Each structure stands twice: as C-alpha cells, then as structure tokens.
C-alpha positions in Angstrom: 8.7 -23.9 -60.6 6.9 -27.3 -61.3 8.8 -30.0 -62.8 9.1 -30.0 -66.5 9.3 -26.2 -66.9 12.6 -25.3 -68.5 14.5 -22.5 -66.9 17.5 -20.2 -67.7 21.1 -21.0 -66.2 19.9 -18.7 -63.6 17.1 -20.8 -62.7 14.3 -18.6 -64.3 12.8 -17.8 -67.5 13.6 -14.3 -68.8 11.3 -11.6 -69.8 11.4 -9.9 -73.2 9.0 -8.0 -75.6 6.5 -10.2 -77.2 6.7 -10.6 -81.0 4.2 -11.9 -83.6 6.2 -15.1 -83.8 5.3 -15.8 -80.1 1.5 -15.7 -80.8 1.1 -19.5 -81.2 2.6 -20.3 -77.8 0.9 -17.1 -76.2 -2.7 -18.3 -77.5 -2.0 -21.7 -76.3 -1.4 -20.4 -72.8 -4.4 -18.1 -73.2 -6.7 -20.9 -74.1 -5.5 -23.0 -71.2 -6.1 -20.3 -68.8 -9.3 -18.5 -69.6 -12.8 -19.5 -70.5 -13.3 -16.9 -73.0 -9.8 -16.3 -74.4 -8.5 -13.3 -76.5 -8.4 -14.0 -80.2 -5.2 -13.8 -82.4 -6.5 -10.5 -83.8 -6.9 -9.0 -80.2 -3.2 -10.0 -79.5 -2.0 -8.5 -82.9 -4.1 -5.2 -82.3 -2.1 -4.8 -79.0 1.2 -5.6 -80.6 0.6 -3.0 -83.2 -0.2 -0.2 -80.8 3.2 1.1 -80.5 3.5 3.7 -77.7 0.6 2.5 -75.8 0.8 -1.3 -75.5 3.4 -3.2 -73.5 3.4 -6.9 -74.5 5.9 -9.1 -72.8 6.8 -12.8 -72.7 8.5 -15.0 -70.2 10.9 -17.4 -72.1 12.7 -20.4 -71.1 16.3 -20.8 -72.3 20.0 -20.1 -71.4 20.1 -16.4 -71.9 18.6 -13.3 -73.7 21.5 -14.0 -76.4 19.3 -16.8 -77.8 17.0 -14.2 -79.4 17.8 -12.4 -82.8 18.5 -8.7 -82.3 15.2 -7.9 -83.9 13.4 -10.3 -81.2 12.0 -12.3 -83.9 13.4 -15.8 -83.2 14.1 -17.6 -80.0 15.1 -21.0 -79.1 13.2 -21.1 -75.7 9.5 -21.7 -75.0 7.1 -19.0 -73.9 5.8 -19.9 -70.3 4.0 -16.8 -69.7 2.9 -13.3 -70.9 1.6 -10.0 -69.9 -0.3 -7.4 -71.8 -0.7 -3.8 -70.7 -1.7 -0.2 -71.9 0.2 2.8 -70.8 -2.1 5.7 -71.1 -0.8 9.0 -70.2 0.6 8.3 -66.5 -1.5 5.2 -65.9 -0.7 1.5 -66.5 -3.5 -0.9 -67.1 -2.8 -4.6 -67.0 -5.3 -6.1 -69.5 -4.0 -9.7 -69.5 -1.5 -11.9 -67.6 -1.3 -15.7 -67.8 1.4 -18.5 -67.2 1.4 -21.9 -68.7 -0.3 -24.3 -66.2 2.9 -26.4 -65.9 4.8 -23.3 -65.0 2.5 -21.8 -62.4 3.5 -20.9 -58.9 7.1 -20.6 -59.8 7.6 -16.7 -59.9 6.8 -16.2 -63.7 3.8 -14.1 -63.1 5.7 -11.9 -60.5 8.7 -11.4 -63.1 6.1 -10.4 -65.8 4.3 -7.9 -63.4 7.7 -6.4 -62.2 8.7 -5.9 -66.0 5.6 -4.1 -66.8 5.7 -1.9 -63.7 9.3 -1.1 -64.1 8.8 0.0 -67.7 5.7 2.1 -67.1 7.5 3.8 -64.1 10.6 4.7 -66.3 7.9 6.2 -68.8 6.4 8.4 -66.2 3.4 6.2 -65.0 2.3 6.9 -61.4 -0.8 4.7 -61.1 -1.4 1.0 -62.2 -4.8 -0.7 -62.2 -6.3 -4.1 -63.3 -9.3 -6.1 -63.1 -9.1 -9.8 -61.8 -11.8 -12.6 -61.4 -13.2 -12.5 -57.9 -12.6 -16.2 -57.9 -9.0 -16.0 -58.9 -7.4 -16.2 -55.5 -3.8 -16.9 -56.6 -3.9 -13.8 -58.9 -5.5 -11.6 -56.1 -2.8 -12.8 -53.7 0.0 -12.0 -56.2 -1.5 -8.4 -56.9 -1.7 -8.0 -53.1 1.8 -9.0 -52.7 2.7 -6.2 -55.1 0.9 -3.7 -53.2 -2.4 -3.5 -55.1 -5.5 -2.8 -53.1 -9.1 -3.6 -53.9 -10.9 -0.6 -55.2 -14.2 -1.9 -56.0 -16.2 -4.5 -58.0 -17.5 -4.7 -61.5 -20.6 -6.8 -61.2 -21.3 -9.5 -64.0 -18.0 -8.2 -65.7 -17.1 -11.5 -67.3 -19.0 -13.5 -70.1 -20.1 -15.9 -67.5 -21.5 -13.4 -65.2 -18.6 -13.4 -62.7 -17.7 -10.2 -60.9 -14.3 -8.6 -61.5 -12.4 -7.0 -58.6 -10.8 -3.6 -59.5 -7.3 -3.5 -57.9 -4.8 -0.6 -58.1 -1.7 0.9 -56.6 0.5 4.0 -56.9 3.8 3.4 -58.7 7.1 4.5 -57.7 6.9 2.5 -54.5 7.3 -1.2 -54.2 
C-alpha cells in the first residue's frame, strides 16, 4: 500500500457493506478514477436495489467493531468500493475503484474477492464485467482472478473507447 493510506491492525482495510453515509467518500473516489463518473443518484439506486445489488466498501481502521451495528457510522476512511448486480445465477461487476493514494495495495483484490464470495454463497455460477481496453492494471487484476476476455464492445465508453468483456465461472479460484 502506498504511504499515507491507513490500514487496520492487520495491515489492510476491511471490507463491509456500503451505506448511504459512505457516498461522499465513494463519490470522491469515483470522480478521481473515471472521466465520466456515476452520479449520487446512480449509487443510491444501486444501494436501494435490495436482493440484486451488492455494494461494498474497503475502509481503513482498527477493526469492524468501529462500525455501528446498523453499519451507519464508521471511524475509518473509505479507500475503495465495488458495485455489482446478482441476477439469477450471474454476478455482474458494474463498478470498482480504489482511491489513487491507496492503489496497488490489494484493496481492489479484497473487494473483488468479497463480491465473488458473497455471490457464490448465493448460488452464482458466472461472473462478468466490462473494463476499459486501456486499463491495464484492472485487466491484469481480473486475469489474476481467472477472468478471460470474451469480446469487445466497440465505442462502449462516452469517449469512444472500447470495453473488453471479461468473464469467469465461479466456484473455482
């Protein structure tokens, strides 16, 4: 982890469900990470889609005990997030980002692991995502997790950049 990013006593942020009180920090990370960031309304829509959406954050701090039982208050700082939809038996990763100062420290991997673990426990057998063709660090991460390129969505992003569609079967690491 880069200098300046706080961690738990175990040396890593912990992953927990996202709450509306996280959105200011999540949006800051989103705006630092993407040229066309999601809006607050888009995040709220996913947070309110119970049963379909999986929304998690990676938070710095000493332990999960710093969070109220309802998950509404935390002492740590959000350093990353993942948004996903579980539709029938397929997990679709829709958004994943880590604060610039905390990148390359295993946070994205921890978020991805949590989403895959939770979806697998709920019966998912497939995971798919779209990633910018130019985003080599993300593509390398997904490849390490067993994702394979399945195709290309030409001009998918607002700036005309292509998306690489990647997927993998779940139940195997």
